[in-house]
N, CA, C and O atoms as CSV, one atom per row, in Angstrom:
chain,resi,resn,atom,element,x,y,z
A,1,MET,N,N,-95.932,-203.427,-170.364
A,1,MET,CA,C,-96.598,-202.397,-170.010
A,1,MET,C,C,-97.852,-203.054,-169.677
A,1,MET,O,O,-98.426,-203.751,-170.513
A,2,THR,N,N,-98.360,-202.854,-168.383
A,2,THR,CA,C,-100.137,-203.120,-168.156
A,2,THR,C,C,-100.968,-201.761,-168.508
A,2,THR,O,O,-100.834,-200.605,-168.107
A,3,TRP,N,N,-101.761,-202.288,-169.301
A,3,TRP,CA,C,-102.837,-201.097,-169.207
A,3,TRP,C,C,-103.931,-201.547,-168.599
A,3,TRP,O,O,-103.897,-202.550,-167.886
A,4,PHE,N,N,-105.036,-200.842,-168.820
A,4,PHE,CA,C,-106.009,-200.752,-167.846
A,4,PHE,C,C,-107.450,-199.932,-168.539
A,4,PHE,O,O,-107.432,-198.766,-168.934
A,5,VAL,N,N,-108.767,-200.925,-168.574
A,5,VAL,CA,C,-109.816,-200.009,-169.131
A,5,VAL,C,C,-110.821,-199.539,-168.033
A,5,VAL,O,O,-111.418,-200.479,-167.508
A,6,TYR,N,N,-111.134,-198.345,-167.583
A,6,TYR,CA,C,-112.088,-197.920,-166.542
A,6,TYR,C,C,-113.365,-197.451,-167.023
A,6,TYR,O,O,-113.612,-197.088,-168.173
A,7,LEU,N,N,-114.056,-197.485,-166.163
A,7,LEU,CA,C,-115.369,-197.061,-166.833
A,7,LEU,C,C,-115.718,-196.106,-165.102
A,7,LEU,O,O,-115.381,-196.487,-163.981
A,8,ILE,N,N,-116.577,-194.662,-165.529
A,8,ILE,CA,C,-116.512,-193.642,-164.691
A,8,ILE,C,C,-118.286,-193.237,-164.981
A,8,ILE,O,O,-118.901,-193.083,-166.036
A,9,GLU,N,N,-118.618,-193.177,-163.895
A,9,GLU,CA,C,-120.237,-192.752,-163.825
A,9,GLU,C,C,-119.767,-191.370,-163.892
A,9,GLU,O,O,-118.722,-190.988,-163.366
A,10,CYS,N,N,-120.504,-190.697,-164.500
A,10,CYS,CA,C,-120.590,-188.840,-164.609
A,10,CYS,C,C,-121.782,-188.702,-163.799
A,10,CYS,O,O,-122.567,-189.614,-163.539
A,11,VAL,N,N,-121.886,-187.140,-163.305
A,11,VAL,CA,C,-122.584,-186.697,-162.577
A,11,VAL,C,C,-124.135,-186.832,-163.110
A,11,VAL,O,O,-125.134,-186.759,-162.395
A,12,ASP,N,N,-124.112,-186.993,-164.185
A,12,ASP,CA,C,-125.605,-186.982,-164.866
A,12,ASP,C,C,-125.793,-188.525,-164.965
A,12,ASP,O,O,-126.684,-189.034,-165.645
A,13,GLY,N,N,-125.020,-189.127,-164.342
A,13,GLY,CA,C,-125.396,-190.531,-164.595
A,13,GLY,C,C,-125.119,-191.317,-165.726
A,13,GLY,O,O,-125.464,-192.487,-165.893
A,14,SER,N,N,-124.501,-190.635,-166.463
A,14,SER,CA,C,-123.827,-191.096,-167.616
A,14,SER,C,C,-122.671,-192.110,-167.569
A,14,SER,O,O,-122.077,-192.125,-166.491
A,15,LEU,N,N,-122.212,-192.989,-168.542
A,15,LEU,CA,C,-120.889,-194.059,-168.348
A,15,LEU,C,C,-119.987,-193.401,-168.955
A,15,LEU,O,O,-120.201,-192.709,-169.951
A,16,TYR,N,N,-118.718,-193.581,-168.324
A,16,TYR,CA,C,-117.378,-193.081,-169.807
A,16,TYR,C,C,-116.593,-194.491,-169.699
A,16,TYR,O,O,-116.238,-195.042,-168.657
A,17,THR,N,N,-116.438,-194.871,-170.814
A,17,THR,CA,C,-115.253,-195.791,-170.820
A,17,THR,C,C,-113.971,-195.487,-171.768
A,17,THR,O,O,-114.024,-195.348,-172.990
A,18,GLY,N,N,-112.514,-195.394,-170.755
A,18,GLY,CA,C,-111.658,-195.354,-171.390
A,18,GLY,C,C,-110.559,-196.435,-171.291
A,18,GLY,O,O,-110.773,-197.556,-170.831
A,19,ILE,N,N,-109.247,-195.968,-171.806
A,19,ILE,CA,C,-107.949,-196.683,-171.093
A,19,ILE,C,C,-106.785,-195.802,-170.678
A,19,ILE,O,O,-106.544,-194.668,-171.093
A,20,ALA,N,N,-106.129,-196.485,-169.824
A,20,ALA,CA,C,-104.949,-195.791,-169.503
A,20,ALA,C,C,-104.094,-196.825,-168.855
A,20,ALA,O,O,-104.501,-197.918,-168.462
A,21,VAL,N,N,-102.881,-196.383,-168.779
A,21,VAL,CA,C,-101.262,-196.838,-168.108
A,21,VAL,C,C,-102.115,-196.525,-166.409
A,21,VAL,O,O,-102.428,-197.334,-165.535
A,22,ASP,N,N,-102.253,-195.272,-166.462
A,22,ASP,CA,C,-102.266,-194.767,-164.539
A,22,ASP,C,C,-103.718,-194.329,-164.716
A,22,ASP,O,O,-103.956,-193.311,-165.367
A,23,VAL,N,N,-104.806,-195.125,-164.109
A,23,VAL,CA,C,-106.076,-194.712,-164.162
A,23,VAL,C,C,-106.025,-193.813,-163.343
A,23,VAL,O,O,-106.228,-192.654,-163.707
A,24,ASP,N,N,-105.766,-194.092,-162.151
A,24,ASP,CA,C,-105.767,-192.790,-161.040
A,24,ASP,C,C,-105.529,-191.340,-161.221
A,24,ASP,O,O,-106.132,-190.416,-160.675
A,25,ALA,N,N,-104.262,-191.266,-162.331
A,25,ALA,CA,C,-103.922,-190.012,-162.765
A,25,ALA,C,C,-104.743,-189.514,-163.987
A,25,ALA,O,O,-104.972,-188.324,-164.201
A,26,ARG,N,N,-105.175,-190.575,-164.790
A,26,ARG,CA,C,-106.149,-190.182,-166.018
A,26,ARG,C,C,-107.077,-190.036,-165.350
A,26,ARG,O,O,-107.841,-189.516,-166.164
A,27,TYR,N,N,-107.874,-190.135,-164.011
A,27,TYR,CA,C,-109.361,-190.162,-163.287
A,27,TYR,C,C,-108.990,-188.326,-163.043
A,27,TYR,O,O,-109.460,-187.395,-163.698
A,28,ALA,N,N,-108.282,-188.279,-162.210
A,28,ALA,CA,C,-107.864,-186.780,-161.547
A,28,ALA,C,C,-107.558,-185.998,-162.642
A,28,ALA,O,O,-107.638,-184.814,-162.314
A,29,ALA,N,N,-107.158,-186.172,-164.108
A,29,ALA,CA,C,-107.117,-185.557,-165.315
A,29,ALA,C,C,-109.217,-184.945,-165.353
A,29,ALA,O,O,-109.891,-183.969,-165.025
A,30,HIS,N,N,-109.364,-186.013,-165.839
A,30,HIS,CA,C,-110.947,-185.831,-166.021
A,30,HIS,C,C,-111.524,-184.973,-165.386
A,30,HIS,O,O,-112.083,-184.032,-165.949
A,31,ALA,N,N,-111.497,-185.186,-163.595
A,31,ALA,CA,C,-111.884,-184.430,-162.743
A,31,ALA,C,C,-111.487,-183.052,-162.865
A,31,ALA,O,O,-112.346,-182.248,-162.502
A,32,ARG,N,N,-110.197,-182.488,-163.364
A,32,ARG,CA,C,-109.699,-181.096,-163.514
A,32,ARG,C,C,-110.476,-180.758,-164.772
A,32,ARG,O,O,-110.863,-179.602,-164.937
A,33,GLY,N,N,-110.710,-181.649,-165.616
A,33,GLY,CA,C,-111.537,-180.960,-166.668
A,33,GLY,C,C,-110.607,-180.914,-168.112
A,33,GLY,O,O,-110.727,-180.258,-169.146
A,34,LYS,N,N,-109.835,-181.720,-167.753
A,34,LYS,CA,C,-108.173,-182.012,-168.764
A,34,LYS,C,C,-108.430,-183.448,-169.139
A,34,LYS,O,O,-107.400,-183.987,-169.542
A,35,GLY,N,N,-109.575,-184.301,-169.131
A,35,GLY,CA,C,-109.641,-185.483,-169.965
A,35,GLY,C,C,-110.185,-185.216,-171.127
A,35,GLY,O,O,-110.027,-184.121,-171.667
A,36,ALA,N,N,-110.984,-186.313,-171.723
A,36,ALA,CA,C,-112.040,-186.581,-172.951
A,36,ALA,C,C,-112.763,-185.215,-172.899
A,36,ALA,O,O,-112.948,-184.586,-171.857
A,37,ARG,N,N,-113.206,-184.768,-174.298
A,37,ARG,CA,C,-114.199,-184.118,-174.239
A,37,ARG,C,C,-115.496,-184.376,-173.862
A,37,ARG,O,O,-116.380,-183.533,-173.711
A,38,TYR,N,N,-115.609,-185.880,-173.676
A,38,TYR,CA,C,-117.014,-186.260,-173.036
A,38,TYR,C,C,-116.841,-185.899,-171.737
A,38,TYR,O,O,-117.680,-185.043,-171.459
A,39,THR,N,N,-115.996,-186.208,-170.629
A,39,THR,CA,C,-115.807,-185.869,-169.415
A,39,THR,C,C,-115.683,-184.517,-169.393
A,39,THR,O,O,-115.663,-184.301,-168.181
A,40,ARG,N,N,-115.570,-183.288,-170.025
A,40,ARG,CA,C,-115.501,-181.908,-170.287
A,40,ARG,C,C,-117.104,-181.515,-169.909
A,40,ARG,O,O,-117.410,-180.658,-169.081
A,41,ALA,N,N,-117.902,-182.190,-170.562
A,41,ALA,CA,C,-118.881,-182.015,-170.797
A,41,ALA,C,C,-119.906,-182.401,-169.886
A,41,ALA,O,O,-120.998,-181.838,-169.806
A,42,HIS,N,N,-119.519,-183.417,-169.167
A,42,HIS,CA,C,-119.997,-184.522,-167.908
A,42,HIS,C,C,-119.514,-185.062,-167.065
A,42,HIS,O,O,-119.569,-186.246,-166.734
A,43,PRO,N,N,-118.882,-184.028,-166.555
A,43,PRO,CA,C,-117.870,-184.525,-165.257
A,43,PRO,C,C,-118.250,-185.483,-164.520
A,43,PRO,O,O,-119.399,-185.609,-164.095
A,44,PRO,N,N,-116.944,-186.545,-164.219
A,44,PRO,CA,C,-117.167,-187.321,-163.531
A,44,PRO,C,C,-117.510,-187.319,-162.314
A,44,PRO,O,O,-117.095,-186.362,-161.659
A,45,ALA,N,N,-118.321,-188.304,-161.633
A,45,ALA,CA,C,-118.647,-188.924,-160.188
A,45,ALA,C,C,-117.754,-189.658,-159.359
A,45,ALA,O,O,-117.075,-189.552,-158.337
A,46,ARG,N,N,-117.990,-190.259,-160.045
A,46,ARG,CA,C,-116.642,-191.658,-159.552
A,46,ARG,C,C,-116.418,-192.499,-160.727
A,46,ARG,O,O,-116.900,-192.618,-161.853
A,47,LEU,N,N,-115.225,-193.191,-159.815
A,47,LEU,CA,C,-114.456,-194.286,-160.599
A,47,LEU,C,C,-115.547,-195.550,-160.408
A,47,LEU,O,O,-115.986,-195.810,-159.288
A,48,LEU,N,N,-115.846,-196.118,-161.296
A,48,LEU,CA,C,-116.609,-197.772,-160.990
A,48,LEU,C,C,-116.181,-198.842,-161.151
A,48,LEU,O,O,-116.848,-199.831,-160.850
A,49,ALA,N,N,-114.978,-198.928,-161.660
A,49,ALA,CA,C,-114.041,-199.988,-162.161
A,49,ALA,C,C,-112.879,-199.765,-163.250
A,49,ALA,O,O,-112.798,-198.979,-164.194
A,50,ARG,N,N,-111.887,-200.895,-162.689
A,50,ARG,CA,C,-110.923,-200.912,-163.625
A,50,ARG,C,C,-110.581,-202.413,-163.861
A,50,ARG,O,O,-110.569,-203.232,-162.943
A,51,PHE,N,N,-110.305,-202.709,-165.145
A,51,PHE,CA,C,-109.917,-204.213,-165.643
A,51,PHE,C,C,-108.325,-203.961,-166.027
A,51,PHE,O,O,-107.921,-203.069,-166.773
A,52,GLU,N,N,-107.707,-204.712,-165.512
A,52,GLU,CA,C,-106.422,-204.931,-165.943
A,52,GLU,C,C,-106.092,-206.069,-167.325
A,52,GLU,O,O,-106.341,-207.272,-167.410
A,53,TYR,N,N,-105.330,-204.971,-168.477
A,53,TYR,CA,C,-105.172,-206.157,-169.392
A,53,TYR,C,C,-103.307,-206.076,-169.850
A,53,TYR,O,O,-102.602,-205.078,-169.700
A,54,PRO,N,N,-102.939,-207.175,-170.313
A,54,PRO,CA,C,-101.345,-207.096,-170.688
A,54,PRO,C,C,-100.558,-205.879,-171.464
A,54,PRO,O,O,-99.466,-205.420,-171.129
A,55,ASP,N,N,-101.365,-205.461,-172.578
A,55,ASP,CA,C,-100.876,-204.506,-173.358
A,55,ASP,C,C,-102.065,-203.723,-174.008
A,55,ASP,O,O,-103.259,-204.018,-173.944
A,56,ARG,N,N,-101.388,-202.486,-174.757
A,56,ARG,CA,C,-102.686,-201.447,-175.100
A,56,ARG,C,C,-103.377,-202.503,-176.039
A,56,ARG,O,O,-104.537,-202.802,-175.757
A,57,SER,N,N,-102.835,-203.044,-177.027
A,57,SER,CA,C,-104.111,-203.491,-177.957
A,57,SER,C,C,-105.080,-204.404,-177.495
A,57,SER,O,O,-106.096,-204.653,-178.143
A,58,ALA,N,N,-104.732,-205.082,-176.052
A,58,ALA,CA,C,-105.748,-206.081,-175.537
A,58,ALA,C,C,-106.869,-204.728,-174.764
A,58,ALA,O,O,-108.094,-204.610,-174.796
A,59,ALA,N,N,-106.030,-204.060,-174.257
A,59,ALA,CA,C,-107.124,-202.983,-173.634
A,59,ALA,C,C,-108.071,-202.246,-174.594
A,59,ALA,O,O,-109.257,-202.285,-174.268
A,60,LEU,N,N,-107.709,-201.469,-175.910
A,60,LEU,CA,C,-108.405,-201.274,-176.949
A,60,LEU,C,C,-109.214,-202.390,-177.293
A,60,LEU,O,O,-110.324,-201.961,-177.606
A,61,LYS,N,N,-109.168,-203.474,-177.367
A,61,LYS,CA,C,-109.896,-204.565,-177.874
A,61,LYS,C,C,-111.285,-204.989,-176.707
A,61,LYS,O,O,-112.447,-205.275,-176.994
A,62,ALA,N,N,-110.678,-204.899,-175.455
A,62,ALA,CA,C,-111.615,-204.770,-174.640
A,62,ALA,C,C,-112.483,-203.289,-174.493
A,62,ALA,O,O,-113.707,-203.256,-174.622
A,63,GLU,N,N,-111.802,-202.292,-174.254
A,63,GLU,CA,C,-112.701,-201.113,-174.170
A,63,GLU,C,C,-113.791,-200.744,-175.382
A,63,GLU,O,O,-114.695,-199.920,-175.248
A,64,TYR,N,N,-113.552,-201.444,-176.477
A,64,TYR,CA,C,-114.149,-201.223,-177.837
A,64,TYR,C,C,-115.813,-202.571,-177.710
A,64,TYR,O,O,-116.890,-202.457,-178.295
A,65,ALA,N,N,-115.475,-203.420,-176.975
A,65,ALA,CA,C,-116.355,-204.594,-176.488
A,65,ALA,C,C,-116.897,-203.993,-175.348
A,65,ALA,O,O,-118.127,-203.994,-175.376
A,66,ILE,N,N,-116.335,-203.409,-174.216
A,66,ILE,CA,C,-117.488,-202.321,-173.185
A,66,ILE,C,C,-118.229,-201.968,-173.969
A,66,ILE,O,O,-119.328,-202.490,-174.151
A,67,LYS,N,N,-117.633,-200.701,-174.794
A,67,LYS,CA,C,-118.445,-199.888,-175.335
A,67,LYS,C,C,-120.296,-200.212,-176.086
A,67,LYS,O,O,-121.422,-199.718,-176.139
A,68,GLN,N,N,-119.654,-201.139,-176.432
A,68,GLN,CA,C,-120.754,-201.738,-177.211
A,68,GLN,C,C,-121.968,-202.565,-176.402
A,68,GLN,O,O,-122.958,-202.923,-177.041
A,69,LEU,N,N,-121.848,-202.858,-174.943
A,69,LEU,CA,C,-122.802,-203.157,-174.105
A,69,LEU,C,C,-123.772,-201.791,-173.814
A,69,LEU,O,O,-123.591,-200.642,-174.215
A,70,SER,N,N,-124.625,-202.217,-173.158
A,70,SER,CA,C,-125.656,-201.317,-172.775
A,70,SER,C,C,-125.358,-200.855,-171.340
A,70,SER,O,O,-124.656,-201.538,-170.595
A,71,PRO,N,N,-125.937,-199.608,-170.938
A,71,PRO,CA,C,-125.600,-199.008,-169.860
A,71,PRO,C,C,-125.621,-199.894,-168.447
A,71,PRO,O,O,-124.818,-199.896,-167.513
A,72,ALA,N,N,-126.750,-200.582,-168.637
A,72,ALA,CA,C,-127.173,-201.800,-167.439
A,72,ALA,C,C,-126.080,-202.811,-167.389
A,72,ALA,O,O,-125.437,-202.922,-166.346
A,73,ALA,N,N,-125.814,-203.555,-168.414
A,73,ALA,CA,C,-124.420,-204.313,-168.590
A,73,ALA,C,C,-123.705,-203.949,-168.231
A,73,ALA,O,O,-123.119,-204.731,-167.483
A,74,LYS,N,N,-123.113,-202.667,-168.348
A,74,LYS,CA,C,-121.805,-202.078,-167.946
A,74,LYS,C,C,-121.810,-202.062,-166.408
A,74,LYS,O,O,-121.054,-202.661,-165.644
A,75,ARG,N,N,-123.204,-200.941,-166.027
A,75,ARG,CA,C,-123.124,-201.456,-164.534
A,75,ARG,C,C,-123.276,-202.571,-164.183
A,75,ARG,O,O,-123.497,-202.491,-162.974
A,76,ALA,N,N,-123.304,-203.808,-164.541
A,76,ALA,CA,C,-123.502,-205.347,-164.118
A,76,ALA,C,C,-121.935,-205.798,-163.838
A,76,ALA,O,O,-121.522,-206.439,-162.872
A,77,LEU,N,N,-121.103,-205.227,-165.075
A,77,LEU,CA,C,-119.862,-205.312,-164.997
A,77,LEU,C,C,-119.150,-205.065,-164.004
A,77,LEU,O,O,-118.242,-205.776,-163.575
A,78,CYS,N,N,-119.590,-203.840,-163.494
A,78,CYS,CA,C,-118.279,-203.287,-162.684
A,78,CYS,C,C,-119.012,-203.703,-161.274
A,78,CYS,O,O,-118.152,-203.669,-160.395
A,79,VAL,N,N,-120.429,-204.124,-160.680
A,79,VAL,CA,C,-120.650,-204.809,-159.981
A,79,VAL,C,C,-120.149,-206.152,-159.720
A,79,VAL,O,O,-119.993,-206.464,-158.540
A,80,SER,N,N,-119.929,-206.818,-160.440
A,80,SER,CA,C,-119.426,-208.020,-160.602
A,80,SER,C,C,-118.215,-208.308,-159.813
A,80,SER,O,O,-118.111,-209.379,-159.214
A,81,GLY,N,N,-117.171,-207.288,-159.778
A,81,GLY,CA,C,-116.187,-207.276,-159.176
A,81,GLY,C,C,-115.329,-208.215,-159.312
A,81,GLY,O,O,-114.548,-208.486,-158.400
A,82,ALA,N,N,-115.335,-208.951,-160.637
A,82,ALA,CA,C,-114.484,-210.098,-160.985
A,82,ALA,C,C,-113.087,-209.894,-161.622
A,82,ALA,O,O,-112.184,-210.651,-161.978
A,83,GLY,N,N,-113.305,-208.437,-161.616
A,83,GLY,CA,C,-111.920,-208.001,-162.080
A,83,GLY,C,C,-111.476,-208.214,-163.872
A,83,GLY,O,O,-112.438,-208.094,-164.631
A,84,ALA,N,N,-110.756,-208.371,-164.219
A,84,ALA,CA,C,-110.278,-208.167,-165.650
A,84,ALA,C,C,-110.884,-209.237,-166.428
A,84,ALA,O,O,-111.307,-209.041,-167.567
A,85,GLY,N,N,-110.962,-210.881,-165.569
A,85,GLY,CA,C,-111.614,-211.837,-165.915
A,85,GLY,C,C,-113.383,-211.548,-166.224
A,85,GLY,O,O,-114.022,-212.397,-166.846
A,86,ALA,N,N,-114.027,-210.310,-165.729
A,86,ALA,CA,C,-115.367,-210.261,-166.148
A,86,ALA,C,C,-115.657,-209.717,-167.496
A,86,ALA,O,O,-116.609,-210.077,-168.188
A,87,ALA,N,N,-114.649,-208.700,-167.872
A,87,ALA,CA,C,-114.314,-207.758,-169.214
A,87,ALA,C,C,-114.697,-208.864,-170.108
A,87,ALA,O,O,-114.429,-210.062,-170.009
A,88,PRO,N,N,-115.308,-208.295,-170.911
A,88,PRO,CA,C,-115.182,-209.030,-172.434
A,88,PRO,C,C,-113.777,-209.277,-172.881
A,88,PRO,O,O,-112.812,-208.516,-172.807
A,89,ALA,N,N,-113.862,-210.650,-173.423
A,89,ALA,CA,C,-112.160,-210.948,-173.662
A,89,ALA,C,C,-111.793,-209.968,-174.874
A,89,ALA,O,O,-112.604,-209.293,-175.508
A,90,PRO,N,N,-110.670,-210.014,-175.034
A,90,PRO,CA,C,-109.964,-208.752,-176.423
A,90,PRO,C,C,-110.239,-209.556,-177.096
A,90,PRO,O,O,-110.051,-209.438,-178.307
């Protein structure tokens, strides 16, 4: 099963990073206020990027690596548009 790491920009400019199998459904849940606690307090403004991984383990490792980046580095990762190859290796 394919998993994704995704980055959301919130209305206050902060960034949220998560993993999901269906990013569109997960983003919709965040938008309805049914997602993570963070996005309930910081509603999402837009989906910045999604990166594909072969399994949950690889996605979790990449999510952790991305969460260690500075906000500027996260935004640069999203802008690069290079797909999963641009995300830190799991």
